[in-house]
N, C-alpha and C positions, 0 to 999 in steps of 0.2 A: 792365410791360405796354407793348406797342408799339401805336402808333396811326398809321395811314396818313393822310397829309395831302397836299393839293394846294395848289400855289401859285396863288392867286386874285388877279387884278388887279381892284382896286376903285377907284371914284371917290373914296369916302370911307369911313372906319371910325371912327365916333364912339361914345365911351363914354356910355351913357345911364343906367347905374346901376352899382352895385358888382359886378353879376353879368352884365351884358349889354352888347353892342355893337349899334349900328345900322349895317348894311352897305348901301352903295349901289353898284350896278354901273353900268357905262357905258350900258346899255340902259334905265336909268331904274327898274329894279326894286329894291326894298328888302327887307331881312330882318333879323330880330332873331336874333343869334347869341350863345350863352353865351360868357363870357370864358374858360371852361375849355376851349373847343374852338378857340381861336385861339392858335397856338403861336409867334407873333411875325411880324416883317416879313421878307420875302424880299428881301435886299439885292442879289441878282444881277440883278434886273429894273431896267432903267434908265429906261424910258419913262414909267412910272407907278408908283404904290404897289401892291405885291403883298404878300399876307399868307398864311402857312401856316395853313390851316383843315382840320379833320379831315373825312375823306371821308364818314362816316356822317351828319354834320349837313348837309353840302352836298346830299346826296341828298334830304333832307327839305325843304330850302328851295328857293325859286324864284330862285336866283342863277345868273348866267352864269359858267361855269368850264370849264376844260379839264383832262383827266386826263393830259396829256403830261408835265407836270413834277410829280413826286411824290417824297415822302421819308417816311421812318419817324421818328417822334419817340417818346421815352420819356415816358409819361404822367405819371410822378412828378416827374421833373426838368425836363421841357420842352425837353431838348436833342435835337438831331438825331442820329440813329444812322447808322452807315455803311450804305449801300445797295448791295447786290450784285445784279447781273442775271446769271442763269445761262442760257446759251444752249447747246443741244445741237447739235453739228454732225453731220449725216447725210451721209456721203460717197456720191457716186453710184456705182452699180454699173458696173464695166467688165468686158467679156468678155476672157478670156485670149487672148494672141496666140500664133500657131503659131511664129513666128520673132521673137525679141526682139533681133536684131542690127541695129545702126544702120549703114547702108552708108557714110555719109560719114566715120565714125570708123574704118572698117576700113582696115588697111594694104594 
């Protein structure tokens, strides 16, 4: 089973029990997050501590986060899955030319 997670920068993430963390964001808000919904630390972020937290729990909590950096995680193993972004290119329509000769290349 795949779970969509966002990289969330937090001021602190403290374990308060065997099943929950207390997360504090930089704007002063706090939330209780189940340990099963935290998929580890995001080591790519250098300025502060960031953690991979599932999308659905973030929508229920009042924590500040951005959806720019996201990844898919395997719920059973907790490992990050490869993420692919598919973009479809729509070429612009061009009208046909009457004469397709390039004058400067002509002998």
